[in-house]
C-alpha positions as CSV (number, residue, x, y, z in Angstrom):
1,M,59.1,-22.2,-36.6
2,S,56.9,-20.5,-39.2
3,P,58.6,-19.4,-42.4
4,S,60.2,-16.0,-43.1
5,I,58.0,-13.6,-45.0
6,T,60.1,-13.0,-48.2
7,P,61.7,-9.6,-49.2
8,A,59.0,-9.5,-52.1
9,D,56.3,-8.7,-49.6
10,P,55.3,-5.0,-49.4
11,T,57.5,-2.6,-47.5
12,R,54.5,-0.3,-46.8
13,G,55.2,1.9,-43.9
14,I,59.0,2.0,-44.5
15,L,59.7,5.3,-46.4
16,N,62.1,5.3,-49.2
17,P,62.7,1.7,-48.5
18,A,65.5,1.2,-51.2
19,A,67.8,3.5,-49.2
20,G,67.1,1.7,-45.9
21,L,67.5,-1.8,-47.3
22,Q,71.0,-0.9,-48.4
23,R,71.9,-0.4,-44.8
24,F,69.8,-3.0,-42.8
25,E,68.5,-6.5,-43.1
26,L,64.7,-6.9,-42.5
27,H,63.2,-10.4,-41.9
28,R,59.5,-11.1,-41.0
29,H,58.2,-14.3,-39.6
30,A,54.7,-15.3,-39.4
31,P,53.3,-15.9,-35.8
32,A,52.4,-19.3,-34.3
33,P,48.9,-20.4,-35.3
34,D,47.4,-19.8,-31.8
35,L,48.7,-16.1,-31.8
36,A,47.8,-15.4,-35.5
37,R,44.5,-13.7,-34.5
38,L,46.3,-11.0,-32.6
39,V,49.8,-10.7,-34.2
40,D,50.3,-9.8,-37.8
41,W,54.1,-10.8,-37.8
42,H,57.3,-10.8,-36.0
43,W,60.3,-8.7,-37.5
44,V,63.9,-8.8,-37.0
45,V,66.3,-6.0,-38.2
46,R,70.0,-6.3,-38.2
47,W,72.6,-3.6,-39.1
48,S,76.2,-2.9,-39.0
49,L,77.2,0.6,-40.2
50,T,80.1,2.8,-40.4
51,A,78.0,5.9,-40.3
52,P,74.7,6.6,-38.6
53,F,71.5,6.2,-40.7
54,E,68.2,7.5,-40.1
55,Q,65.1,5.5,-41.4
56,E,61.9,7.3,-41.8
57,I,58.8,5.4,-41.0
58,L,55.0,6.1,-41.5
59,P,53.5,3.9,-38.7
60,H,50.7,1.5,-39.0
61,P,47.7,1.6,-36.7
62,C,49.2,-1.0,-34.5
63,V,51.3,-1.6,-31.5
64,N,54.9,-3.0,-31.7
65,L,56.8,-4.8,-29.0
66,A,60.4,-4.4,-29.5
67,I,63.4,-6.1,-27.8
68,E,66.6,-4.2,-28.2
69,A,69.6,-2.8,-26.4
70,P,69.7,-0.4,-24.6
71,G,66.1,-0.5,-23.9
72,S,63.1,-2.8,-24.8
73,A,59.6,-1.2,-25.0
74,V,56.0,-1.4,-26.2
75,H,55.6,1.2,-28.9
76,G,52.0,2.5,-29.1
77,I,50.5,3.7,-32.4
78,G,52.5,6.7,-33.8
79,T,50.4,9.3,-35.4
80,R,53.4,11.2,-36.9
81,R,56.1,10.3,-39.2
82,E,58.9,8.7,-37.2
83,V,62.7,8.4,-37.5
84,A,64.6,5.4,-36.4
85,R,68.3,6.3,-36.0
86,L,70.6,3.3,-36.5
87,V,74.2,3.4,-35.1
88,G,77.0,1.0,-35.2
89,T,76.0,-2.6,-35.0
90,G,72.6,-3.7,-33.6
91,R,69.6,-6.1,-33.7
92,V,65.9,-5.6,-33.0
93,V,63.6,-8.5,-32.5
94,A,59.9,-7.2,-32.5
95,T,56.3,-8.2,-32.7
96,K,53.8,-6.3,-34.8
97,F,50.2,-6.6,-33.5
98,K,47.2,-6.4,-35.7
99,P,45.2,-3.2,-35.0
100,G,43.6,-4.0,-31.7
101,G,45.8,-7.1,-31.2
102,F,47.6,-5.8,-28.2
103,F,44.4,-5.0,-26.2
104,P,44.5,-8.4,-24.5
105,F,47.9,-7.9,-23.1
106,A,47.4,-4.4,-21.8
107,P,45.9,-3.2,-18.7
108,L,44.6,0.0,-20.2
109,P,42.6,1.4,-23.1
110,M,44.6,1.5,-26.3
111,R,44.1,5.3,-26.7
112,R,46.4,5.8,-23.7
113,L,49.3,4.2,-25.6
114,V,49.0,6.5,-28.7
115,D,52.3,8.3,-29.4
116,R,53.9,6.6,-26.3
117,V,56.8,4.3,-25.9
118,V,56.4,2.4,-22.6
119,P,59.3,0.3,-21.1
120,L,58.7,-3.3,-21.3
121,V,58.9,-3.8,-17.5
122,E,56.1,-1.3,-16.9
123,M,53.9,-3.4,-19.2
124,F,54.9,-6.9,-18.2
125,G,56.6,-6.4,-14.8
126,G,58.9,-9.0,-13.5
127,A,58.8,-11.1,-16.8
128,A,60.3,-8.3,-18.9
129,R,63.9,-8.6,-17.8
130,P,64.2,-12.3,-18.3
131,L,62.6,-12.0,-21.7
132,E,65.0,-9.3,-22.7
133,R,68.1,-11.4,-21.7
134,A,66.6,-14.5,-23.4
135,V,66.1,-12.6,-26.6
136,L,69.3,-10.5,-26.7
137,D,71.6,-13.4,-25.8
138,Q,70.0,-15.7,-28.3
139,P,71.5,-15.3,-31.9
140,D,68.8,-17.7,-33.4
141,D,65.8,-15.5,-34.3
142,A,63.4,-18.5,-34.3
143,V,64.3,-19.3,-30.6
144,A,64.1,-15.6,-29.6
145,I,60.6,-15.3,-31.2
146,R,59.5,-18.3,-29.3
147,A,60.5,-16.7,-26.1
148,V,58.4,-13.7,-27.1
149,E,55.4,-15.9,-27.9
150,E,55.7,-17.6,-24.5
151,L,55.5,-14.3,-22.9
152,L,52.4,-13.3,-24.7
153,R,50.6,-16.7,-23.9
154,A,51.4,-16.1,-20.2
155,H,49.9,-12.6,-20.2
156,E,46.9,-12.8,-22.5
157,G,43.9,-11.5,-20.8
158,P,40.2,-12.8,-20.8
159,E,38.1,-12.7,-23.9
160,D,36.3,-9.5,-24.7
161,A,33.1,-9.5,-26.7
162,G,33.8,-6.3,-28.6
163,L,37.4,-6.9,-29.6
164,D,36.9,-9.2,-32.7
165,E,34.3,-6.9,-34.2
166,A,36.7,-3.8,-33.7
167,M,39.6,-5.6,-35.2
168,A,37.4,-6.7,-38.2
169,L,36.3,-3.0,-38.6
170,A,39.7,-1.7,-38.3
171,A,41.1,-4.2,-41.0
172,R,38.2,-3.1,-43.3
173,A,39.1,0.5,-42.8
174,Q,42.5,-0.3,-44.0
175,G,41.7,-2.4,-46.9
176,D,38.3,-1.8,-48.2
177,R,38.5,1.1,-50.8
178,D,34.8,1.5,-50.8
179,V,35.1,2.7,-47.2
180,H,35.8,6.5,-47.6
181,R,34.6,8.0,-44.3
182,A,33.9,6.9,-40.7
183,E,30.3,7.0,-41.6
184,D,30.7,4.3,-44.1
185,L,32.2,2.1,-41.6
186,A,29.6,3.0,-38.9
187,R,26.9,2.1,-41.5
188,I,28.6,-1.3,-42.0
189,A,28.8,-2.0,-38.3
190,G,25.1,-0.8,-38.0
191,V,26.1,1.7,-35.1
192,S,26.5,5.4,-34.7
193,V,29.7,7.2,-35.6
194,R,30.0,8.1,-31.9
195,T,29.6,4.5,-30.7
196,L,32.1,3.4,-33.4
197,H,34.7,6.0,-32.3
198,R,34.4,4.8,-28.6
199,A,35.1,1.3,-29.6
200,F,38.1,2.3,-31.7
201,E,39.6,4.4,-28.9
202,R,39.2,1.5,-26.5
203,Y,40.3,-1.4,-28.7
204,I,42.4,0.2,-31.4
205,G,43.7,3.6,-30.0
206,V,42.8,5.8,-32.9
207,G,39.5,6.6,-34.9
208,P,38.4,5.2,-38.1
209,K,39.0,8.2,-40.0
210,W,42.7,8.3,-39.1
211,I,43.1,4.8,-40.1
212,I,41.5,5.3,-43.5
213,R,43.6,8.3,-44.3
214,R,46.9,6.7,-43.1
215,S,46.4,3.5,-45.2
216,R,45.6,5.5,-48.3
217,V,48.7,7.6,-48.0
218,Q,50.9,4.4,-47.3
219,E,49.5,2.8,-50.5
220,A,50.4,6.0,-52.4
221,A,53.9,6.1,-51.0
222,E,54.3,2.4,-51.7
223,R,53.4,3.0,-55.3
224,V,55.8,5.8,-55.6
225,A,58.7,4.0,-54.1
226,S,58.3,1.1,-56.4
227,G,59.2,3.3,-59.4
228,A,56.1,2.7,-61.4
229,P,54.5,5.7,-63.0
230,V,51.6,7.1,-60.9
231,A,48.5,8.7,-62.4
232,W,47.7,10.8,-59.5
233,A,44.2,11.9,-60.6
234,A,43.2,8.2,-61.2
235,L,44.9,7.1,-57.9
236,A,43.1,9.8,-55.9
237,L,39.7,8.5,-57.2
238,E,40.6,4.9,-56.5
239,L,41.7,5.8,-52.8
240,G,38.5,7.7,-52.2
241,Y,39.7,11.3,-52.4
242,H,37.6,14.0,-54.0
243,D,40.3,15.0,-56.3
244,Q,44.2,14.9,-56.8
245,A,44.7,18.0,-54.8
246,H,43.2,16.4,-51.7
247,L,45.4,13.4,-52.0
248,I,48.6,15.4,-52.6
249,R,47.8,17.6,-49.4
250,D,47.3,14.6,-47.4
251,F,50.3,12.9,-48.7
252,K,52.6,16.0,-47.9
253,A,51.0,16.3,-44.4
254,Q,51.9,12.6,-43.5
255,I,55.1,12.0,-45.4
256,G,56.6,15.4,-45.1
257,F,57.3,16.0,-48.9
258,T,55.2,16.3,-51.9
259,P,54.7,13.2,-54.1
260,S,57.1,14.6,-56.7
261,V,59.9,15.3,-54.1
262,Y,59.4,12.0,-52.5
263,A,59.5,10.2,-55.9
264,Q,62.8,12.0,-56.6
265,R,64.3,10.8,-53.3
266,C,63.1,7.2,-54.0
267,A,64.4,7.3,-57.5
268,A,67.8,8.4,-56.2
269,A,68.0,5.5,-53.7
270,R,67.0,2.9,-56.4
271,S,69.8,4.2,-58.6
272,K,72.3,4.1,-55.8
273,E,71.2,0.5,-55.1
274,S,71.5,-0.4,-58.8
275,S,74.9,0.9,-59.0
276,A,76.0,-0.8,-55.9
277,R,74.8,-4.2,-57.3
278,I,76.7,-3.6,-60.5
279,R,80.0,-2.9,-58.6
280,K,79.6,-6.2,-56.8
């Protein structure tokens, strides 16, 4: 089994992570080599709570396959901030695909999965129930993940000539800070913006502009959550915004709070975490 990804890895997309990680355990596992082209990582969350907890999430531009009680499902790209409510004791074994990585397993364009949660049985038919039982009845995460990977191998569709290019462009939209607009990405690809959008809707599900904006706000939120001082004017320029005001407006629209309010919430959670460690 591939190794766990350590807790030192970024918690990007998990809002106010210090508050959440006091209440649940998160472990990430690298995929098998033959699936690494399509799968970013597998992740397992466990919790045992005396009171319900709501974890806010700013989703990545990717599909997640989640095995959990009471219902396993394929979660399409979420364009809005989401809230995961954790109650009692539970466990989720899930697979995070790379942007576009779920396309070979789906009988539909990715745009039709955006903001949708589809029961596993609707996506994988008769194989869904046995997989769910095999994972939920298996306490060993490594064995459970192998069962998920076997399902994926059995359901991977034929090669598609445009998929690899679309995935590479989506990754560039996320990580290349010189790509500020869809027009920049279209120029790199040597196609029109319209052609680029059609490819992204088919293979990824959302447009390049959305991916660019989401990844920039996720990075800004990650820096705030770390507790390091943030020079907002400099960060705005680094992330490709015209000015600080544009970044702050985008941040509030996606996170739901201004950067200053979000920083206060994260600082309070870090302080509580530090106090809990001292008491131990």
